[in-house]
N, C-alpha and C positions, 0 to 999 in steps of 0.2 A: 325159811330164810337160810341162806348158805352158811356153812359152818367153817370157821377159821381155826385150824388147829396148829399150835406151835410146832415147829420142827423138833424132832427128837433131840434131846440134849442131856447128856449124862454129866452132872457136876463132877469135876475132878480137881485135884490139887496140882501143884506145879510139876509133879513127877508124872502126871497122867493117871495116877491111881484114883479110883472113885472117892469122892469126898465123904466124910462122915457127917451125918446130920447132927447138928448141935443145937440144943435148946436156946442158946444165945448166939446164933450165927449172924451172918451179915444182914439177913432180912430183918432181924429184930432191931437193928440200928438204923436201917434204911427207912423202915415204915414210919417212925415218928418224925424223921426229917422230911419225908415226902408229905405226910399228913399235916404238917405245920402250916401248909398253905391253904388248907380248907377248914371250915368250921364243922363241928359235928364229928361223928366217928369216921375212921378212915373209910373211904369209898372203894377201896381195892385191897387185895391181898398180894403180898410180894413173895416170890420165890427167888432167892439169890443164887449166885454161881456156886456157893458151897453146899447147896441143897437145903438150906434153912428156909423156913416159911414163917410168915407173920401176917396177922390181919384177920378180919372176920371170915369165917369159913364159907359163908354164902356170898361173898363179894367176888367180883371179877378178879381173876388171877393174872398178875403181871409178872412175867419171867424176865429177870435181869441176868442175862447170860454171862456177862463179864463187866469189868470195870470201865471198859470203853463206853458203855451206855451212859454211865455217870459223867464221863469226861465230855461226851457230846452235850449233855444238859448243862454242865458247868460252863462250857464255851458259849452256848447260846441258851440261857435259861428260858423256859416256857415252851410254846408249841413247836418252834423250829428245832430246838435241841432234841425234844422227844421224837419228832418226826425223823430226824437224821438217825437217831438210835434205832428206830423201828425199821426204816428202809435199809439200813446197813446190816440188820440182823442181830444187833446186840441186845435188842429188847423185843419181847413177844407178848402176846395176849392169848391165853388159852381159851379155846372154845369160839363162840360166835363173837366176832369183833364188833359188829354193829350193836349187838345187845350189850356188850361191855361198855362201849362208848355211850349208849343210851342211859345206862344205869349211873355212870359217873356224871354225865350231864345233869340227870335228874337230881342227884345229890348236891351238885353245885348250885342248881337253881333253888333248892330247898334250904340249904345251909349257908350258901355263899362262900366266897373266898376271902382271904385276909393276908396281910403282910406279917410274916413271922416277927415276934418280939425280939429285941436285941439278944436276950439270953438264948432264944431258940436258934438265932443265926450262929451264935458262938458254938452251941452244941453241934449244929449241923457241920460247921467247919471242922471241928475236932473229929466228928464221925467220919467225914470224907478223908481226912488225913490218915486216920487209923486204919481205914479200909484200903488205903493205897490208891484211892481214886483220883487224887490230885496229880496231874501230869499233862504232858503234851496232848492236845486234842487229837483224836484219830482223824484220818482223811475224811473230807466231806464226800458223800456218795456221788459217784460219777454222773448219775442222772439228774442231779440238781442243776438248775439253770444258772448260768453265769453271764448276766447281761452287762452290756457296756454301751456307752454313747448316750446322747440326749434322748429323753423319753419321747416316744411316739414319732421319731423320725421314720422315714420309710425303711431305712436299714435296720433300725432296732425293732420295728414292728415285724419285719420279715424274719429276724432272728427269733422273736418271741413265738411266731407262728411255727417256724421250723422246729423249735425245741419240742413242741408237743405233737404236731401233726406230721412231721417227717420222721417219726420213729419207725416207720416201715408200714407199708400198706398191708402186709401180711398180719401184723399185730392187730390192726383194726378189723380186718376181715375175720379174724378169730373171735373177737368180742362182739361185733355188730351183726345185724341180720344181713341178708343178701343185698338189700338196697344200699348198705353202707351209710345209713342215716345215723349221724352222731349228734343227736339232739333229742329233746323230749318227744316221746311218742304220744299218741292219742288213743286211749284204751276205750273201746266202745262195747266190750263184751266181757263177761266173766266165765264164758264157756271154757271147758278144759282144752278144747282144740284151738282156741284163739291164742295166737302166739305174738311175740314181739314183732315179727315181720308183718302180721296183720295190723297191729297197732301203728307201726310206722307208715304202712300204706294208707291207713285212715287219716293219719296226721297230714301226709302229703296231699291227699285229696281234699282235706278240709282247707288247707292253704289255697289250693287252686280254685276251689269254689268261692272262697272269700274274695279272691282276686278276679273272679268272674272271667276266667280265661276261656277263650274259644279258639277255634281253628284260625291259625295265622297271626294271633296276637304275639307281640314281642315282649317277653319277660326278661327283666334284668334281675339276676340272682347274685347279690353281693355277699361274698363269703360262702362260696358254694359247697365247701367241704369236698366229699367224694362224689358229688353230683346227684344225690338222691332226688332232690327237688327238680333240678334241671331235666333229668331223664324222665321223671314222672310227668312233668308238665308237657314235655314233647311227645311222649308215647301215648298218654291217656287224654290229653286235651288239645293236641295238635298245635301247641305253641312253638314259636321260635324262641330260643333262649340264648342270651349272652350271660355266661357265668364268669364270676370273678373270684380269684384266690391269690394269695401270696405264696402258696406252697407249690413248688414245682412237681412234687410227687402227686399231689392232688390233681393238678392240671393234666398231667400225663395220664393218670388213671381215668379221669372223666372222659378225655378224648378217646381213649381206648374202649371204654364201655359204650360210648356213643357210636363208635364205628362198628362194634360188634352187634349192636342192636339195630343197625341200619338207620341211625339218627344223626349221622355225621353232618348232614345238610341242615339240620335243625338246631344243633347245639354247637356253639363256639365257646372257647374258654380263654379268658384273658389272665395273664400273670401280671397282676396290677394291684396297686394300693387303691382303696376306695376314693381317695382324693384325686386320683389321676383318671378316673373313668369319665369318658365324655360320650358324645353321640346321643341318640334318642331324638325326640322324647320317646320313652318306652311306654307301652300300653299298661304295664304294671311293673312294680318293683317289690322284691322280697328280700329280707335279710334275716336269716334264721340263726340265732345265737352267735352272731358276730359282734353285736354292739357291746358285749361285755369286755371285749378287747380294746375298746375305744375309750380314751381318757375323758375326763370331764370337759376340758376346753375343746378337745377334738370332736366331742359328740355334737357340739353346735355346728361344726363343719359337716358332719355326717347328715344332720337334719336338713341343712340347706341343700346338700347334694341330693338327698331323696326327693326334695321338692323340685329341684332343677331337672332331674333326670326323668321324672314321670310326666306324662302328658297332662294338660289341664283337665281336671275331672277324673284323672286316673287313680286307681287304688294303690296303696302301699301297705304291706304287711310286715310288721316287726315282731318276731318271736324272740324274747329276751328274758334272761334271768334277772331277778331283783333280790334285794335284801330287805329285811325288816328295818324300820326306821332306827331302831336301837341296836341293830346287829352289824358286826363288821362285814365289809364287802370282800370276801375271799379269805384272807389271813395268810400268815407266813408260809404255811405248808403249800397251799394252793398256788401262791405267787412264786414260790421257788421251784416247785416240782411239776405243776400242771399248766398253769396259765400265767406266765410272767407278765407283769404290768396290767393284770386284770383289774377292772374297776366296775363294781356293781353299786347301784344306787336304788333307793326306793322307787317303786313303780310310778308314783306321782311325779317325781322329779324327772324321770325319763319322758313322760307325757308332756311335761312343761317344755322340755328341750325340743321335742319333736314339733310341738305347736309353735314354739319360738322360731322354728325354721320355715314356718308358713303352711304346715299341714293341718288338716282338720281331723280330729279324732272321731271315728264313727262307731267304734265298739272295742271292748276289751274282754277277752276270755281268759280266765285263770286256769292254769293247767298244773298247779303245784302237786296235787295228788298223783297226777299222771307221771311226774318225774320220779316219784318214789318207786312206782312199779317199773319204770324204765331202768333206773339205776340198779334196782334189785335184779332185774333180768340180766343185765350185763355182769353183775357180781356173781350171779348163779352160774353163768357160763364160765367165768374165771375160776370159781371155787371147784366146780365139778371136774375141771380139766387143768388144775393148777400146775401140775408137773409139766404138762405140754406147754402151757403158757410160759412157764419159767424157762423151758428149753428154747422158746422162741424169743423171749424178751430179756432174759437174764434175771438173776436173783433179785437184784436191787429194784429193777424196773417192775418186776412182778409184784414185789411187796409194796412199792409205791402205788400201783394200780389197786391193790387190795385195800389199802388205807384210804385212797381217794374215793373209791366207789362206796365203801362202807360209810365213811363220814359224809359223803354227798347225799346218799339216800336218807341218812338220819337228819341232815340239815333241812331237807325238803319235808320230811315227815313231821318235824317239830315246828315248821313254819319260820325258821330262821332265814330260809331262802325261798323264793318263789319263782315262777316262770309264767309268762303271759304272752298271748297273741294280741298285739295292738293293731287294729285295722284303722288305717288313716286314708285320707283322700286329699289330693291337691285341689283346692277350690277352683271351680271352672271359670269364675269371673274374678278378676283382680280385686274388685271391691269387697268381696266376701272375706270377712275376718275369720281366721281359724280360732 
């Protein structure tokens, strides 16, 4: 597993001189305040800006570089405040970030969380005042999404897509394999020479086989990303493909790759919202990890569109992330930094909505463990070349990606999130009930 090491940081006082480690420094006051939100022993160790440390020796080490970390958390208590402090570089975790998150989550599951008692709140307030942490919140990281307008209009959906996917094709080319597949791979081998690129190829081929694509079939690829499925289907299965995206950078990239591969006559790309797509009926329809960006009410529209756009008897494949029935879908960090307006639901609810649109479920394949390996592969690339990635993406965005991939891999590992390929078919006869 990749290792995350905090940036070198020498504690110093206001004059710039190295701080003196004190047995009752800031960390000894911060630890009980932070630990008052969980039952049991503190699940972490704290090193504060004055060099002091407190907490169990064998616990993950959280480094509070300065008081702005606390001001972020005071401004937005909970996950968002902590994420802002980490992304902005005011807060660090020493060593393997995924392992640290795993150990803290395990503690919370075992011991639970709680609301501090009134006396604890008062002590925490006095502590923060004494440490000089109460003040104007620092600026929000530049890479945080700032959405406006009514939810799931075409304009807002385009802004949400642009926030994450228009960060620059070079950034995604750095992290992804040569196919530019930004979705869960399908790992069919444990051999040392079997790579992420092999697993993505096997995923794309699995989708094409499930869709029964053959020479001349017309595939509709809704939410095509950088064209991995569209190009694979055209190159290896002889399909004609209409690909759809809301990202101009993705559209231009797919068209360029298709032309370079001599597939320009087989692949066309529409810059369009899924609600605006017409034509067909298509021989097959696929949507790979696009449905997470579609809200609850809008998903009913998507289901009806999938039914309308495919020919009677034609197959539809939906690859989509899900959440456990008792787990949050996304969370403040994901929704502000990665996928604004994301909406995940339990698998069963997604199938209900798809069948409500008139489609018949023919099979479901769970790929949860495959996403663990996929996210870890992306994270390994980031960590082994972190300085290069930082030069490309900037400090804040690089730290955002580190937190996103480490936390995402863990969410799939622990079953809080899943991903599935749902194979459906439009009934061939109107009287057949899905």
